[in-house]
N, C-alpha and C positions, 0 to 999 in steps of 0.2 A: 100513753099506751092505748088510748081510746081512738086514735086515728083511724082512718079507713085504710091506708096503705102504708103498713109497718115495714121497716127497713128490713131486708133479708140478709144483709151482710155487715161486718163491722164497719167498712167504708162508709155504707149508706148510714149508719147510725152516726157516725162522726161528721157526715155532711148535714143530718138532721140537726145534731146538738149543735153546731157552728151556725147553722141558719136561726134556730131558737135563741141563741146567745146574740146573735147580731140584732134581731127584732127586739129583744129585752132590752139591749142597751141602747138601741135607738128610741125607744118609748121612754125609756128613763131620762135621756138627753131632753125629750120634747118636754116631758112634766117638768123638770128642772127651768126650761126656758119659759114655760109658762108660769110657772111659780115666781120667777124673778119679774116677769112682766106685770104679774099682779102686783108684787110688793112695791113695784115702781108706778102704780097707779096708772098702767096702761104706758107709760112714758118710757119709751125704748131708748138705750142708749145710742148716741150717734156712732154710725158706720166710720169707722176709718179706713182710707185706704193703704197700701203697703207702705207709702214715703211719708204719712204723716201720723203723729201721735198727739192729740188734743191740740191740734192747730201749729204745731212745732214741725218744723221740717226735720227729718233725720240727717245726721252729719254725713257729709260725702266722704266717701273712703279717700284716703291719703294716696297720692301717686308719686310715687319716688323717682326722681330723674334716673336716667340710664346713667351707667357708671362709663366714664370717658377713658378711653385708654391711653396710656402713658405714649409719647413720642420716645422713639429709639434713637 
């Protein structure tokens, strides 16, 4: 309520509320990340690429053979 530019319409109030909520959630994620980093004594968990989990490769999807047509 103490901002310089107060929204004039309900749509502007919605946009302001969404922006404030987004900023709040982002700051909470950052605080959580820093808390976890501090708990781990500065040791961060290793980053994993999409194909590996703790050094193990993910199983490859199974490919089924095409159905053969019966001779007539």
